[in-house]
N, C-alpha and C positions, 0 to 999 in steps of 0.2 A: 480600347476603349467602353465606354460602357455601353451596354443596349437601352434599348427601351425599358426591359422587365426590372433592367440593375435598375435605371433611374429611379421607377415607380417603388420597387421594393427599399434603397436602400436613399429614399428623398429627406432624411428626417438627419442624415451625414451631407447631403450632398450643398446643405443649408446650410451645415456650420462653417464659418469662415479655418478651425482647425485640421477642417478633413475636407469636404469639396470635390469635387467633382479629381482633380489630382491624388490626393486621398482615396479614395476612394481605390483609384486605380490602384493604386502601389496594395492596399487590403487585400483584391483583384487578385494581382500577381504574385503576392506571396507564399511561401511553402510553409509552415510551421508543421514540427513537428510534435505529434501529444505522444507521453511514453506512458501508460495505463489508461485506462479508463474508468478509474473506483471512486471513493468518495471527489479527490479534487478533482480529476481529469470530465467528471459529468459536466462538471458547470462551465468547465475551459472550451470543452469541444462543442457545446452545446451554444456559448455566446462567442465564439470565433466564426462559426457556419455562421450565424442569425449574421456579426457584422460584415462577413460578405470575403473571409480571408480565402482565395483561391481555391488553395489545392493544402487538405490538413493529414499528415499520414497520424496512422492511433499503430501504437503498440499494442500487443495486448495477448494473454492467450488465455486468461482464467474463462471459467462460466460463471453465468451468474448464479448469485445465492440466496434464500429468500433472504436473511442475515443480509448481506448487501443493503435491499430494499431503504432501511432505517436512513441512507444517505447518497446513498450514488444513482441520482434522481435519472438520471440518463436512461436507465435501463427500469422496468414494471414487472408486476408482476405475473402478466402472460409470458416473462421473459424469464421465467425461472427456469435455469436448464443450458439453455443459450448462450453460446459464445458471446462474451460480452461485448467481442472487437462489431461484431456481425448488429447485436442492441445497438450499442452505442450507433452503428453507421443509420441503422434506422432512422432509430429521431431525430442525427443528424441531417437526414436527406428531409423527412418531413418537416424540419423545419425551413432548412434554405436547400431545394432540388439541384442551385446551377454550380455550387460550388463539389470538386472534384474531391474526392475522399479515398486515400492510399492505405489499403490493410495489411500491419506487415506481424502475421500471427502465430510469433517466434516472444519463447521469453530471448529480450536481449543481453548479450554474453560481447568478452572478448575478441569472438572470432565476427559478431557481425557486425558489431555498434558501428562501427567507421564505413563500413558500406552502404548502411541505411539512414544513418546521420547526412552523410558526407551530399546525398539530394535537397535536402532540408534549408535555407536561411537563419528560422530563432527552435532552439528547443527547447520543449514548455515538460520540465519533474513532474510528474503524477502518486511517484513513487513510495515505494512505504519501509523500506528498509535500505540498510547504510553500502553491503556490496553493489546496489545499483545506482546507488546515489553518486560512489564513490567511480565506478565506471562513466554514469554518464559527463559527469567533470569531466575527467581524462580524455576522450574522445574531446568536449567540446573545448577543451584547451586545444588539441591538437589540429581541430579541422575550423578554430577560428569561428567556432558558433558559437553567440547570446545561451543559457543555460539558465531559462525565467524556473525558479525555484521555490520552493513553499514545501510546506509541513505542518503534521496537524498532530497531536495528541490531546485528550480528552477534553479540558476547554481552550486548549493554546495553541497557536498557531502564530506563523511565523514567513515571510517571503522576502527575497534578494535579487539580484538579478547578477549570476554567476558568469568568469569566463568572455564581459564585457571586454571591448578594447580598454584599456589601463584598469581596469578595474580588477578585486580579487578575486579568486576561485575559491570554489568549497570549501576544497584544502588550506586554504588563509587561512579560513574560523577553524574546520575544523581539521587540522596536521594527522591526525590517527584518528580512526575509530574506538568507536570508547569497548572495554572489555563485552564480549559477547554474552546475550542475557542480561546487561545491565539495564539500557533503557526497554524496557516493555515494548511488544508492537503494534498499535489500534486494536488488533484481535484479540491480545495479553488484559491491554490497560483500559480498553474503554476508549469512545469518542462520541460529542453530543454531537446528534446528526445533522446540524446545521452550520454549525462551522465547517467544514471542509467547503460549504455551498459560501462563506462569508469570505473564506484566505482561496478556494480557487478567482471568482469573479477578482479578485486582486490583480491575480496570477494572469487572466485575461487583458485584463485593462494591459497590465505592464508590454505585452505580447504584442495588443494594436498600438499604444504608443513607441515602442519600438522600431514600429512598419512605417510609424505619420513620422517618426523624426519629431515628435511634439511632447511638450512638456517634462519634465524632469524623474526620469527612469532611477526607477531602486537601484544603481552602481550607486556600490560604495556606502548603500545602507539596509541595515537589516532590520526589516516592520514588524513588530511583535507586537500579535496579539490575544488578549486575553478578555475572554467572552463574560465571565462570569466578573467582574468588573465594568466591562464593556469600555475597556481603554487600550486606546494604541501608543507603544512606544517604537521611540526607533534608538537603535543603535550606527553610530560609524566603521564602516569597515575598509580596513584598506591592505590595499595589499603585499603581502609578504617578500620583501627582494630575495630571501633564499626557499620561498617555497620551487616546488619546481614547475611552476605552471611560471616562475619569473627568469628559471637559471635555465629552463628547456630537457631537460634534463625527464622526457616522458614518454612512455609506452605504456599499453594496455597489459595488464596483468590476473594474476586468478586473484579478482576479489572476498568469492569467499573464503577465499587462506588469508588473506590481508586483513577482514574484518574477523580471522580466528573462529571462521562456522566448517567445524568438522565435515567433509564428506559423511552422508549417513553410511551404514554399515548395514547389510541386510540384519531382516531382523531375526531373531535366534527362534528355531522351529520349535525348542525347546522351551517351557514360561511361557509361553502365550493362549490365548484364548478368545476365541470369540464371542459375540454379543449375544447370541445364539443361542452358543453350548453352554453360558451361565443362564442364559432362560429354561435351559432344560434343566439346570442343578438349580435354580432355584421354584420349576415345577415342583419338582420329584423330589424334593423334602433332603437336598447333600448334602450332609454336614460342612458347611463352610463360610467363609466368615468373606463379605464383601464391602472391600474399603475405599471412599469416596475421598482421592487426595487434592480435592479442588477449593477453591476460599469460601468460607460463607455464601457471600453474595452468590457466587454463581449456585451454591448446594441450591439456595433458597429459588433461583429462577426454574432450576428442574430439578427432577431424583430419582433414583429409583427405586424403588420402597423398602428394600430389605437393605438399603445401604446404609452403613456408617462413616461422619463426614471425619475426617481426620486431617486439615489439610498437608500439604509436604512439606513446609515448612516447622509446622510441629511435630515429624515423625519421628523423629529420630530422640524428643525430649519427652516418645510417650509407647517407649517401644516396650516398658516395664510392664504398660496395662495389656500388651500382648500375651499371648501364650505363643512359643516358641514350635508348639508339634501340631498348633492349628490351621487350614488349609485355607490360605487367602486367595482374595482374588482383587485386583487394584485398581481403580479405573480412574482415567480424570476428565477430560473434552476432547481430547482426543488423543491422547495413549504417550506423549510425551512424558507429564512429569509422573502418570505410572509407572513408566517404565526406569525412574528414576523413585521411584522410590520402593519396585521391588528390589532396587538395588540394595537401595540402606538396609530392608529388613532382610535380605540373603548374608552381604555383611556380617551381617548382626549373630546368625548360626540357625535363620530359618529359611526351614529346608524346602515347603509347601507353597511356593507364592510363583501367582501369575499374574503379567496382565492382560484387560481385556482391551485384545485389539480397537483402535478407531473410539474407547472409550464412550462420551453419550452420546458423542453424534454419532455415530457407528449404529448404537442404539438406539436412538429416535428414526435414523432408517431402516432399519433391521428389525425388528424388533417390537416398536410402539411409537409408533407416531404422532401419539398424545403427549410427549414429553417436548419441552421444547428446544429446538434449536437455537444456539445464538455465537 
């Protein structure tokens, strides 16, 4: 039963025939698990809390970074450095102190997914990587839980409901993951800050509709949104009779391996150098060349003054410009691309090649905070 305080809070729902007291009581009794409190998770969490969903579980293990604030509106400047799950809980409780919030401060894995997800009615996928999406899908199929799914990139988003009764699952649409590195993440390709707000609200709407049993949910329909054209399109999705969601041959696996992601090996001690040591080399005017292997638009955001821009994709074609006997230090945003660049130079016979650990992000944190992080 609704309390008097709840009647006052949800009065605009109660006067809608499609919701009413019965519908609001369904919302109060519902248990929804939100995986991720980032760009998509932010609007989903806030609006489900405002709607009066009685129990909302949060799965996240990240901390708030200043670069998150352009789109992850559940967090604020005061929350930088705070655990996202704590920041999200604080905002949600301020919106609605009458709901129950359950925090799961872990990375979702094949070992814990079933145990966490089995306690909820609906799963909302707010993640941004293929291994976790496949994991969520497979666990939802095994547990017979609807998976309210969305994804975003640059100016485009999509949303649907997977693993609902009679409907397709994520593997019906994507039987195999794309090759590693083919599809850039939002951290690599960027995302319009407003985009996850639009797409995340569609997710929240679908969750509420499922709870109420109202309207036409996005089961068997993939909604596509193009923010630049301000256009919505829809594609029909069909359950694949040969998919494992139909055959029942389902078990949780190593999803990093499935997606072709290699376990990171410990970085070699030789061939790496810290940002502070690079700073010392610059100040003492040591004879070395600092190469930035990021893209030109990243170079415009912020740069180390003595660096030379050679994007990683151009490096093999421009080796002839470089002296193989010189001393080189390479850097990128966080160290991954520059490590590949070092491999390119070493394979070409360069002997004195070093990777600056942590990239320009670490430079900003450890040496010069005036260089913007992004």
